C-alpha angles and dihedrals in degrees: 000000000000114000115245118251113256091250088054089050090051091049091057088069092221112139115263118215114215124192130259137246121331097180093053093051095048089047092055099037096046098036084225120149115273091246094052120130096260093174089068089064088076083077104019100048107006093161091064093048090046092050092054092050090050090050092055093047090051091048087060105262112163091195130037126189123222120247091252107102095123099026097119127118097257098048092043092050091049088054092049096254103107117163098034102097094111094042098050095044096045092046090049091057092048090053094051091049093049093050090056094048093049089050090055094226119136098187100069123108131211120225119193105229117223124177134182120295094247092232125092115253120221127302089027095039147005097275116100121222091250095051089050093047091051093051092051090045094056094051096040091050092054093050092045093048091050092060112253121173094223142357114244112200106192144176096017106162090178103058092193088064086051091053089049091054092051094050088052090055089051091052090055087064091232109148093209126145112255128216107195113192125179128195125225131196137178114018086358095286127138119244091268090049100259119145124230093257094058092046093048092051091050095046092046089053090050090068097241111164091222128021126187154115135284139168123002095093147004128280097285094055092043091050091055093049089047090054091052094046090052091052090056099043107021092168096058129101108241139206132194128191115170131188118252090260126289115329124246125196112229121175092342092307127110112236130185121209106207114107129224091244091056088051090055089059087047094057090059092045095052092049092050091049089052112266119143098182114051133169141120142280135192114005096015119120137184092282091058091053092046090053089050089050092054091048091052094047092049105037120193124209088225113104109214110217111213091201096248124151132307099280120101131185100204106137096237092053089055103043110127120260116259113275117265120251089250093053090049092049093048092048090049093048092237118162106250129205122201132170126208119232128188119218116246125262085236144054089247111103106174095101091043090055092046094054092045089054091054093049090048091050089050087058107265109163094201142003120232110213114206120215113223095329115209085007090283121150110258141155115284111284091218091058091049093048091047091050092051093049098043100039103031101025093228117137119238141207109218118213108228114190121190096210115098094024128095120208095270091051092046096056095040089052090050091052091049093049093053091047088056091052095253103140104153112083134183106202113204137153093246131216121302114256092229090075093051136074094272103049093168096056119118112280097189118161116183097163134038120226095251090049091049091051089054091047090053101040101033097032120024094031085055093047103262139097128226090282094049094256117148113252090200097251133019116262123229107217124163105212133205131193136205119260131181109194091175093058117137092222099054092171093057090046091049091050090051092048092049090056090052092048090050089051090055107263111175099197142352134233104217125222110250113270127189093190112065091191087072089066094055090046090052093050092051096045091044090054092048093049098045103025089230135108116256103246105152112124107244124198099199121217115240120186115195104215117225105180143018088242093057092045091053091045092053094046097049106031111027111083113232097021120106121175118197116240090240090064095046089051091051091053091045093048092048092065109172090011093057092117092053090048091046090059092049091050090051091050094048090050091052091049092051090048093052110129093020100073135039097216151356124257104198115203106193099197088217097311108101092171090066091046091053091051090053091048094049090050092053092049092049087053091053090050094056 
């Protein structure tokens, strides 16, 4: 029977047991210094290397790594063995193959072991990118030519060097499976300060067949890193190869405390967390691998908790939250009516709750809660939205301006919003503080709306923040963006919308328009520019006009709003009945926009009675 390729073996999903430490074994068996050039033993003491490989195969390993971890031009030159890269790597593969043959097993794979160069790469060191690529290319070419089944990059504490090494293998045009393993240290950060989630995302995007973690710490630390990596890249195939605990120096020799029995428990833990390839690193010996083999062959239903952190990857703990009402309505194509409410300039909320009750009774599906509208000091929008949802049971859309928040504040506020159950967001730039009642207030803007939508939809909704750190559990925000279909520069507006759609926007709140033909023109021009149908659900802003003064103000001083002369004349001619006429105009506009929008976003302009009339009229129309 022909042996499966390593990729086929991976695709089966069955756990693959790798070997344990080579350097530790050579250090103990040869009595050599811990910093000796162990790669040279492929030539200088091949019988010892062969015996170690055979011991791991006998212990039950499915995958053994060549003794070539440090066999690159820089490390060998530093050890006084320059010029031996091809020799040591080729001989390393031959010894691994011989060990398998003498063990009479036909189901063991050989991974060519490649470690970091041992010299800093610019800008963190003196080595140029090209010099580093050349060094990796020489070693990788030797391993590939010798016929390994896979390449195992391991113990890379700088993951950008690991990404560089992967790119070099790709350039060699060698279609070999890649196992890419990073190493983390204090506080589970890489040498350059990157967290596991960021590293996992980058490695997964590199196209490596297996991504994971090795060395750096014992099983408990490795398990925590593995959990975080799985949060960030849940579709990846993972590996985990821990040290046998933290080393101690006894009598000049390096000893590791973790027992073989402990590693048997770890095998089950890693598989339950989600690792496919498991094995050992520094300090592990054939007895550790044999214990893991027994655990894999006789699986227990018991999950052994290694007491690490608060995150957990049990499926039920990470099932997504139920969809919001808004999300369900958008998906179903239902016409949705929402009304904007401004928080009070006080901590008293009785009137706010009373108005919201009336709007709900009129038929509003949701309430939009503005955040510091017109840059005026108001109660926190989160508090208002939370009160409406918790006390009235009406779902809200929380306006989330990027202006006035730095990157730390933005992300902290998002976490707070989700914790309060506020999962519908309208991401917008926000009004500049200079127009408000505190013109000297900070107007910082670290992130544009389209970028923030990307952070939420592609980051937090997948379990990570802007830096790639795990947030413990993916959020489940539904996110809206701003859209001005009446913009004079349609091409610019269309480009901005494409960026927001690419970031993941679920819907748009449209800038109020008093000329429905502009919506049709926007649709036509957008489709001409993009070659795609306009399919984004839009809740169109409608502003019931209550006076001639308001109409003139909006037309002359609010960017993006143009009111036709005919409508201004109607409001002026109505005199004392301007409010009634304003409601009629709003109703007529909504009738003309039917079929072009998926909802109405009523902006009361301070008159919630008018808003309630428009809402009730819309709902009566739905009932017919």
